[in-house]
N, C-alpha and C positions, 0 to 999 in steps of 0.2 A: 326533573324533580330531584331534590336532595335526598340522600339516604335517611336523614333524620325525619323527613316527612313521610317515609315509608316504613317506619319502625313497627307499625302494627301488622304488617303484611307477613304472610307465611315465609316468603323468601328473603326477608330483610337481613337475617343473620348471614345467609349466603352472600348477599350483596356486600355486607361489611367485610366478610372474609375475602372476597374477590378484590374489593377496592383496596384493602390493606396490603395484600400481598402483591397484587398486580394492578397498579394505578390505572393502566390503560384500559382495563376491563371494568372500571367503576361504573355501575349502572346509573344512567342519567335520564334515559327516556322511559316512557310508560311501558312500551313493549318489552323492554329489558327487565323491568320489575315483574311484568306478567310472566315472562319466561322463567325467572327465578322462582316465582310462586309455583309454577308448574313443576319445576325440578324438586322443590321442597315437598310437594305432594306425591309425585311419582317416584322419586329417588333418582340418583344419577350414577349409581355404581354399575348397572348392567349395560353391556355394550348394545349398540343398535345394529340390527341386522341390515345388511346392504340392501336387500330387497325392500324392506319396509321404509328405510331411509330414502331410497330412490323414489318410491311411490309418493311419499310425503312431499319431497322437494318438487317432483313433477306436478303434483296437485297444486302446490303453492304458486308456481309460475304460470300455470295454465289459465291465463286471463286474456284471451285473444282480443277482447274489446278494449282492454286497458292494459297494454304491456307494462307500463311503468308500475302499475299496482302489483303485477305479478313479480316483477324484479324486486320490488321493495319487500314483498312477502318472502321471497327466496333469501334475501340478505338477512332478514330478521330470524328466519329459522336457522340459518347457518350460524348467526351470532349465538343463539340459544345453545346449539350443539357445541360451539367452541367454549362457551362458558361452562357447560357440563364437563367437557374434557379437561379444562383448566382446573376445575375443582378436583377431579379425579387425580390429576398430577400433583396437586398441592397437598391433599390430605394423605395421612398414612393409610396403609392397607386395611387396618382394623376398622376404619371409619368409611370404607368404601373407596379408598384411593387405589391408584394403580401405578405401575412402573412406566418408565419412559417408553419401553418397547411396546406396551399396550396402547398408551395414548398416541404414540406416533402412528400406529396402525389405524386407530380410530380417526385421527385427523386425515390420513390418506384416504380412508373410505369416505369420509365426509366430502373431501375435495373432488373425488371421483364421482360421487353421486350428484354433487352440485353441477359439475360439468356435464354429466349425462342429461340432467334436467334442462340445462341451458341449450345443449345441442338438440334435444327433442323439440324444444320450443322454437329454435331457429329453423329446424327442418320444416315444421308446419308453416311458419311464417313465409319462408322463401318459396315453398311449394304452392302456397296460396297465391303468390304473385307470379311465379314463373312455371307452375305446373310441376309434376313429380319428375325426378331425375330417372330416366330409363336407359338401360343398356340397349344395344342394337337388337338383341333378341326379344326385347319387351320386358325383361325382368327389371326390378328396381335396383338402381345403383346405390351404393352405400358408402358411408364414411366411418372411419374409426379414429379415435384419439388415443395415441400412445402416451402414457405417463412415463417420463424419463426422470433421472436423478432421484431425489428423495421421494417423490410421488410414486415412481415406478418401483422403488425398493420398499414401499410401505414404511417410510422413515420421515414423514413430513413434519416440519416444525410449524408452530403457530405463525411465525413470521416469514416462512419460506416463500420464495416465488414458486409457482407451479410450472415446472418445465414440461411442455407438451409438444407433440408432433402430430399433424393431421395428415392422414393418408386416405385416399378414396380408391375404389377398386379398378376403374378403367376410364379411359378417355373415349372409348367406343360407345357413344350414345349422346343424349342431350335431354334438356327440358326445352323451355323456350330460349335458353341460352346454352352455351357449351357446358359440359359437366364440370370442367375446371372452374368456370366462372360461378356456376351454381354452388359448388361446394366452398369456393372462396367466400361467397356471401354468407353461407352458413357458419363458417369458421369465424369470420369477422364479427358476426352478430353474437355468437356464443362467447367469444372472448370479451366483447364489450359488456355482456351481461355479468360476467365473472369479475372483470377488472375495473370497470368504471366506478369512480368514487361517487358517493351520494350522501344525503343527510343520514342514511342508515349505515354508512360505511361502505366498504367494498367486500366482496366475497373473498377473493384472493388476488394477489398480483400474479400476472401470467407472463412467463418468459418463453418466447418462441425462437430464441436464437440457436437452439440445438437442432433445428430442422435442416434439411439439405440446403447448402449454400448460406446458412445462417441468416442474419438480418437482411441480406441482399436477395435472398431467395423468395419464391412464392409462399404464401401462407399455407397452401395445401399442395400435395403432390399425388399423382396417381402411383399405383404400385409399380408400373413400368418405369416411370420417371425416377422414383426413389431407387429402384434397382440399378438403373444406369448411373445414377450419381454415386452410390456407394461402391459399385464395381470400379468406377473410373477415378473418383476423387476422394473416396473415403480415407480418413486419416486415423492415426492411432487414438487420438483423444476422442474421436467419435465412436470408435469401438469401445472405449472405456465408458463413454456416456451411455451407449446402448446396452451395456451389460445389465442395466436395471430397467430397460424398456419393458412396459407391460400394457396390454390393452386395458384401458380404464373406462372408456365411454364410447357411445355409438355402437357400431356393429362389432361386437366382441368376437364373433366367429371369424370375420375378416381379419381381425387383429391376431387371432391364433394362427391363421394360415400365413399371414405376413411374418410373424415371429418365426415360425417353423421353416418357411421356404426362403426367406430373404435375410432376416436379421441374424439368425443363429449362424449361418455359414459366413456372414460378414464378420461377426464378432469373434468367433472361435475358429482358429486355424489348426490344421492337422500337424503342422510343424511346431516344435518347441523352440521358442526364440527367447533366450534369457536376456537379450538386450532390451526387451520391453520394460523390465524393471528400471533400468537406467533411464530410459526415455520418460517414464512416468515420474521418476524422481526429479528429473529436470523440469517437468511441468509443475510439480509442487513448488519447487524453488522459484520458478519464474512467476507463478501466480502470487507467491508471497511478496516478492519484490515489487510487482506491478499493482497488486490489488489491495494489499493490507496496509492501512495507514499506521498501524501500531502492532507489529507482530507479537510483542510481549503480552499484550492484552487480548490478542486475537485467539479465540477458542477454536476457530475453524482453520485458519491459514497459518497460524503461528507454529513454531517448532513443537513437535509432539501433539499437534492439534488433531481435530476431527478429520481433516483432509488426509493427513498422513496415515491415520488408521484405515480410512476407506481405500486409499491407494495401495496400501500394503496388501489388503485382501484382493483388490481388483487386479493388481499386477500378477498375483499368483493364479487368479482365475484365467486371465488372458494367456499366460504362459502355458498352463496345463489343461485348460478347459476344452481344447480341441480333442485331446485324447481321453480325458476323464469327463464323461457326460454328466456325472453326478454333481460336478462343480457349476453347472449351468443354472444357477438360481439367482433371483433378485434379492437384494438385501444384504447388508454387511454381515450381520450375525449368522443368518442361515448359511451364507457362503463360508464364513469362518469355521463353522461346525463341520462342513463338508471337507474343508481343507485339512482339518485335524484328523478326521476319519480316514483320509487318504494318505496320511503320513507326511503331508507337505508342511505342516507346522506342528510343533510339539504341544503337548497339553499346557505347559507353562506359558508358551507364547500365546496360545489361544485364550487362556484365562486372563493374561495380562492385557491383551488387546480388548477383549470383551468388557472387562471391568472398567478399564480406562475410557473406552469409547462410550459406554453407557453413562458414566459420570460426566464426561465432557458434554454429551448431548443433553443430559439433565440440566446442567448449568446453562447451556445455550438456550434451552427452552424457557427457563425461568427468566433469563435476560429479555427474551423476546416477548413473553407474556407481560412482563412488567412494563416494558417500554412501548409495546404496540408497534414496533418497527422492525425491519429486517436488519439486525445487527448481530455481530458475533463478538463484540468487544465487551470486556468487563467494564462496569461503570467506574468513572474516575472519582465521582462524588463519594465521600466517606459514608454518608448516611445511606445512600442507595446501595453501596456495597455491603454495608452491615445488614440492611433489610434483605438483600439477596441471600446473604449467608444464613440468616435466621430461617428463611423460608426453606432452605436446604438442610436444616437440622444442625447447623454449626452455631456454637455459642458466640463466635465473633468472626470477623473477616480474616484474622490470622489463621484460624483453622481451615477455612476455605482455601486460602492461598497455599497452605502446606499440602492439602490433598490434591490440589490442581498441579502443583509441582511434581508430586509423585506420579500422578497419572500421565503427565506429559513426558516425563523422563522414560517411563515404560514404553510409551508409544514410539518416541523418537529412537530409542535404542533398537526396538524391533524393526522399525521402518528402515533404519540404516543398515540392518543386517542383510537387506535385499541386495545391496551393492557393495558391501564390504566383506571380503572373503573371510576375514578374521572376526566373525561375529562373536559377541560375548557368549561364553559357554558356561555350563553349570560348574560349580566349584568342585564337585567330587572327581571330575575327570582327571585333572593334572596329577593329583596325589595318587589316586588309584592306578593310573596308567603306569607310573613309575614303580609302584609296588608289584604290579602284575609282571612287568618286564623283568624285574629282579627276582621273581619267584620268592618273595619275602614270606617267611613262615608266619609273620604277623599280619598277613593280608586281611584275615577276617576282622582283626581289631581295627585296622585302618578303615575298612569298609563300614564297620559299625560306627566309627567316629564321624566319618564323612557324611553318611546318610542319616545319622542319629537314630538308628534302629538296631536293636539287639540281634535281630535275625538277618539283617542284610549281609553281614560278614560271612555267615555260613552259606547263604545263597550264592554270593559272588565267588567264594572259594570253590564251591561245588561246580560252578560253570567253568572255572579255570583248571579244574583238577585233571581232566583228560587232555592230552596233547591236541586231539582233534575235536575237543569240545568247543562250545561257542566262544569262550575266552581262553582256550588252551594255547600253549606255546606254538604249536604247529599252525593253528588258525591265525594267530597274530602275525606269523611270518608270511602266510599266504594272503591275508586280507588286513593290511596294516591299519586301515581306517575303521575296521569293524568294531574293535574294542571301544574306541572313542564314541562311536555311534550308539553302542549298547548302553554305555554309562550315561551319555547325555539323555537318551530316551528314557532310561529308568529315572533319572533325577528329575525330569520334567513331567513324568506321568502323574496321574491323579493319586495313585497309591504306590509308591516305589517298592515297598516291601511286598505287597500283593503281586505286583508285576514280576518281580524277581522270583518269587516263590513259584508262580505258574510257569515262568520261563525255565526254571530249574526242573520242574516236574515234567514239562514237555520234552526237554532234551534227554531226561533220564529214561524215556521210553525207547530210545534208539540204541541198538548195538553199534550202528554205523551212522552217525549224524551228519555225514558229509553233505548229503543232498540239501538239507535245510540250512546248514551252515553256509554253504556256497551261495544258495539263493539269497540269504540275508546279507551276505558279504557283498554281493553284486547289486543289490537293490536297497539302498538306504531307506527309501520310502516304505518298502514292505516291512523292514525292520521296525520303523516307527509305528506302522499300523498295528503290528503284532503286539508290541509292548504297550501301546496306548490302549488297545482292547483289553489286555490282561490287567492293566492298572485300573480300568474303568469298570470292569464287569467280572464278578466272581462266577456268574452264570456261564459266561462264555469261557472263562478260564477252566472251570470244572469240566465242561464239555470237551475242550481241546486236550486237556491233560488226560482224560480217560480215552478219548478217540483221537490220537494225534493227526490223523488224516484230515480232520475238520479244520486244521490250521489253514488249509488251502482256501477255505471260505474267506478268511481274513486277508491272506496274502495275495490271492489271485482272483477273488470273487468280484471285486469292483463294486461291492454294495448291492449286487443284484440278488433277487429272491427267486428261486425256482418255482415254476408252476407246480402246485402240489400234486396234481394228477400225473404229470410227466415225471416228477421226482420219484413217486412211489412206484410207478410203472418201471422206471429204469432200475431201481434197486431190486425189484422182484425178478426182472429179467436177468440181471447180473448174478443173483443168487441161484437161479435155475441153471444158468450156464456153468456155474462153478460146481454143481453137483455131479457126481459120477453116475453112470448109467445104471449102476446096481444099487443106488440109494434106496433105502426102505422108506416106509410111510413116516416113521418117527423122524428120520433125518430130513425128509422133505418138509415136514411141519416145522422142525427146528429152524431150517433154512428160511422158511417163509416168515416166521416170527422175527428172525434176525433182519430180514429185508425191511419189514415194517418199522422195526426199531431204528434202523439206520436211516431210513427216509425221514422219520419223525425227528431224530436228533439233528440231521443235516439241515432240514428246512427251518426248524426252530432256531438253530444257531444263525442261519442266514437272516431270518427275521430280526433276531436280536441285534446282529451287527448292523443291519440297515436301520433299525430303530435308534441305535446309538449314534449312527452317522447322521440321522435326520433325513435320510432319503425316503423314508415312509413315515406317515403319521401314526398316531396311536390307533385310530380307527382302522387304518389299513392293516396294521399289525394284527389286531384282534380278528379281523375278517380272514386274513390269510391263515391264522392259526385254526380258526373254525373250519375253513375249507380243507385244511390238512387233516384235521380230526375226522371230518366227514368222509374224506377219501379213504383213510385207513380203516375206518369202521366199515365202509362199504366193501373193501377188499376182504375183510375178515368174514363178513356175512356171506359173500359170494364163495369164499373158500369152504365154508361149512355147508351151505345149502345149494351152491351152484346156481342154476337158472330156475330152480323150483319156485313157483309163485306162492303167495299166501303167507309170507312173512315180511314184516316191516318194522322199522325202528323210528319212533318219534323222538326228536330231540327237544329237551326242555331247558330252562335256565339259560346260561350263556351260550350253550351249543345251539339251542333253539333260536336265540336272538343273534346268532353269528357275532358274538361279542366275547370270544374265548380269550382267556389270559394264558400266560406261559405255564401256569401251574394249576389251571382249572380242571376240576373233575368233569366228566361227561355225564349229564343227567339224561337218562333215556327211559323209554317205555317200550317193551317188546310186545308186538301185537301179531296175531295170526288168525287164519280162518281154518277150522278143522278139516274142511274138505280138501285142503292142499296136502295133508299128511298121507303117508302110504296107506294107513287105515284110520278111519275117523275115530274108532274106539281108542286108539293109542295116540291121538293127535297131541294131547297135552304133554304126554311123556316125550314124544318125538321132538316137539319144539322146545321143551324145557332143556333137554339134553343138548340140542343145537345151540340154544342161547348160552348155556353154560360153557360150551366149547368156544363160542365167540368171545365171551368174557375172558376165558383163559388166554386166547390168542392176543388179546389187547393188554392184559394186566400182568401176565407171567413175567418174572424177572428174567433178564437176558443180558449176556455180555455186551451186546451191541448197544445197549442203552435202556433207559426206563420206558415203560409203556404208558398207558392212560389208566387212571382210576375211574371205573364206571360206577355210577350211583343209580341204582334202580329202586330206591326207596320211595320215589314219587309215583310208583305204579299203584293201581287200586289196592286198598288195604295195606299199603306200605310194605314193610319187611315181613308182615304176617301173611301177605297175599302170595299167589303164585308168581313165579319169576316171569312167566309169559301170560298174556291176557288175550283171550279170544275177542274178536271184534264185538260179538254179541254181549259178552260179559262186560266189556268196557262200556258199551252203551247202557246196559242195565245198571251198572255201578253208578253212573252219573245221571240216571233217570232220563235218558234220551232215547228216542225211537231209532230204529235201524232200518235202512232200506236194503232190499236185496234178499237173496235166498239163504243167507247164512244165519238164520235165526234158530240156533240149536238150543235145546233145553239146558237149563243150568240153575244153580242155586240163586235165590233172590238176595244177592248181596248188594247193598246200596251204599252210596257215599255217606260220609258222616255229615255232609252239609256244611262243614266248616269252610269259611271264606278262603282259607289258605289253599284248599284243594282246587277250588275254581281259579284262584289266583295263579297257581302254578301252570294251569292250562293256557293262560294268556300268552305264554312264550312257547307254546307247542309249535313245532315245525316238522314236516315230514323230511327225513334226511336220507334214509337208506331203505331199499327193498322194493316190494311190489308197489308200483305207482298207484294202481287203483285202490289197493288196501290203504295206502298212506292217505289218499284224499278222503276216503270214507272215515278213517280214524280221526283225521284232522277236522272234518265236519262235525263229528261228535264232540270233540274236545272244544271247539270254538262255540258250539251251541251251549254247552255247559258253562263255558267261561263268560260268554257275553250276553246271554239271553235271560239271565236270572236277576239282573239288576245289581246294584252295588250293596254290599253289606253296610250296616250302620257304621258311621265313622268311629264310634267308640269301640266297636269290636275290632275294627282294623287297627286302631291305635293300641288296643290292649295287646294284640299279637306283636306289634312293632316294639312296644315297651318291653315285652317279655324277651324278645330276641336281643334287645339292647342290654338288658340286665344279665341274661344267662350267657350270651356269646360275646358281647362287647367287652365286658369286664374292664372298662376304662378306669384309669387312675391318673394321678398327677404324672405328666411326662409320657404316658403311654396312651396312644390313640388308635382306635380300631376304624379303619377307613370304610369298611363295609357295614358293620352292625352297630358301630358307635353313634353317638349323638350327632345328627346332621350328616350322617354318612350316606353311602350309596343306597342303602335300603330305604332311607327317607324318600329319596327321589323315586325309587322303584315303586314303593307303596303308594305314593301320591299319584303317580302316573297310572298305575294299574287300577287304583280305585276309580279314577276318572274314566278309564277304558271300560270298566264294568258298568259304571253309571250311565255311560253314553254308548253302550254296546250295540244299540239298535242302528247306529250310524256306521255303515261299512267302512267309512274312511279311517276309523280309529282301530280297526281290527288288524293288528300286525304284531308279530313277536319281537320286532326290533324296537328297542326302547327309544333310540334316537328318532326313528321314523314316527313312533307314537307321539313323542313330544311335539314334533312339528305338526302332525295331524291334529292333535288336540288344540294347539294354539291356532292353527289356520281355521279350524271349525268354530272357534270362539268359546271352547270349553275351558281353556287355560289362559289366564290373563298374561299380558306381555311381561309384567314384572316377574311373575313366578316362572314363566317360560325361560326368561333370560337367566335367572338364578339357577334353575335346574339344569339348563343346557351347559352353562359355564361350570357349574359345580360338578356335573358328571364328567365333563372333559378333564377337569383338573384332578379329580379323585381317581379316575381310571388311569390317567397318565402317571400319577404318583404311585399307584399300586403296581403298575408295570415296571416303572423305574426301580422300585425297591427290589423286585425279583431279579431283574437284569443286573443290578449292582451287586446284590448280596448272594445270589444263587440259591436262595432258600425257597421253600414252598409256602412259607408264611408271608404271603404277599400283602396282607391287609393290615399290617401293624406298623406304626411309626413310633419309635421310642427315642425320646430326646436324650436319654442317658447312655445310649449306645454310640460308640464311635462311628464315624462315617457320615454323620448328618450333614456336614458341610459339603461333602462330595455329592450327596443326594440332592442337596439344594442347588448346586451348580448344574447338575444334570436336568433339573427342572427349570433352568434358565435364570436363577437368581445369582447375583454377583456381590461380593463384598464391596462396600463403598459407603461414604458419608457417615462413617463411624458405626455402621450397622452391618453385622455379619450376615452372610447369605443364609445361614441356618436360621437366624432370627427372623429374616424376611419370609422364609418358607413357612415357619410356624405361625407367623402373623397372618399370612395368606390362608393357611389351613383353618385357622380360627374364624377368619372372615367368611370363608366359603361355607364352613359347617354351620356357623350361626345363621347365615342367610338361608341355607337349605332348610334348617329346622324351622325357622320362622315361616318360610313359604309352605312347607309341608303342613304346618298347623293351620295356616290360612286356607289351604285347599280343602282340608278335611273339616274346616269349620270349628277348629279347637281353640281358636284365639279370636 
């Protein structure tokens, strides 16, 4: 059908857009127009969950009576998803578009889900013919498909081959045929489902040549056979290929075991072998001469192309990954981030590679979407090149060519630095080196000119003032390369002036800096890590400048985060051992507070450093911070009350939801039972005094670092009520019955009935104290929260609007991530309203917002579109909130101001890169507007306001 014949359909505009930009995707069949109609109705911006996608594709292919019908249905569903992803890549963020890193992940997830469906269908078909594959012991034998190359790295192109390897668990067993033959038939059938062309096209081209023995080897191997091959014949290029191996389909647990026990030891060696870089460079040059028909036009294999960027990263992973476990990640950009955090590449190198790589991949994707074939060559036809340029935001092809030339030059220069000892260095080094050597009185002026910063001269001069200082004369004599390393690292850091300022402040704390000077002089990577962290994070810089021993976290921590319980325990034990035998009560309490502060500061910095390095995700970070707060709170309560039962602390807000930020307050309610006090008559006074002491232990200023701010205003009657609440009073206040013997008389004080009071109890969680009391208090809180039904949407929205007006106070260029329009509170209010509305269903009763989102969606209370918008929006806004405090070191984490300097650095920390004439900061703000617009619209739909 022609597009003109479909002009009245809902998806006709999408069809015209696709056909104009990507001729190969021009819809011609009825099912394609139906798919576009569906996209126009449902929207295409929200990502698809792997689980739901897998279920849909398995259902499509599950037609045992007519396999051809199932395969056709699979191809059609995959085409619809590819069209959706192509639209996301084509459109700007404000219209639901997404960057290449997002669409590549979505394509990879689609390919993995399609293969999983194909394997599942093949397993059923082959078992129907030959019986189930059984191990000798009677258990079922299984198969896993490893994704390699771009599929394994979540970097798939629309026109990429899918590189896969099939491995099954053992040869010890059989069906009606040998296990090898059984799984060979499954693999052949699955590959045919994915790779065979038809009237509906093909799902993906499949490349099996990366398996053991390549094209000459069997299509499947047992674990034992694969192990023998890699131990005996495995070559360097196979180690590089398996860097990105990932279990994608079939038995994923078998894949995890295989990766841990076989592939990781093969890929990563304990010895550091610098010749790997030279060998991989030779592979790049050979592939260019043998495989590229036109290197000048070749985006992948040409000089400064995608392959050079990938091999730059992979070379360093192979050289250092045996010793640095944090480098063992799939994907070019995640690995590059880890290399930067370990001091193996500079900030400047990481930015240059990341920006250039993303741009080259973006152009490559557009070429393949437009042509529908696997090609990495720029078009020769002028009109095709012009169309490509326009789709990428350039006015003409000259602009595209100029940007490509810059990107390829950056990649090629950095790639060549692997094998050229005299790699290009930052400009400030040569001039400043000579000035330092000559002790020129105008050193400060020279530094200011070279770094283009009025403060840099003072910082550099201060570092050189002492002979044994970091840049002093004696240090230059003992460590001739250190000065050059310092200046290079500063010039390539995210914020050279900030890095130099914290470096100066750090060394100013030492009367004898030799230990750290020598450590940095002997380990250039440690030097790079320290300066990179100082340039990237004022939060980390402030912490290290105030407590210099925390530098060890950056220099020697390896990106690891201590177990909160063990860290607090160790600090308390150290403090106790440091006390004299004659220490009085006040000295012991002061020592205890110092131990709590030291543990908090250390673990928080460890989390921030790991967060910066990308070794933990935002959700991991918030849970670790919540666990740390819970441990410290528990220690304080035990310090005051000992093992006395009858006192407990309920966590609310982010503490209750285990979603704590770097600067979050601790929302708590103190509860007690009077019979646990020394005398029941004085129970309230006893527990109030104890609670006040707990608060003092946690909040009192101390030289070892800041404590927590405790917020007890969510207790019954708020700041007008008692600091501690008996269990019976808590129940009476919320109009709930109480079980057990602790029904003491008391004033009939009842809740205001306002929805916000019940709403706060949705995130109640027992965190510290008497376990029986915690459970009883939690039962009361949850009955009050969940069993009263939802308030009227208008009432909920009235409170939300009030908070937006009074606390958000947004204006042009200033955005409040939490209380502003479309912010975090929109998501929380919508989710909590649905939890109260459906509170009779125990599946939705959870203080964890992420768990609540999934539960509401799985139970059918929250639509897929709203679920995806809220899930994506919460991840983005929480990550942005955390990045702001780590970068700026401020407690005002919820504000983004476009008029304040540093927005570009924040954007890069969020994964945005300059390119295509659009600054990273502009991309960040476009993404922010897209997210908050989507969140507000979904919030209004959930509450029935629109």
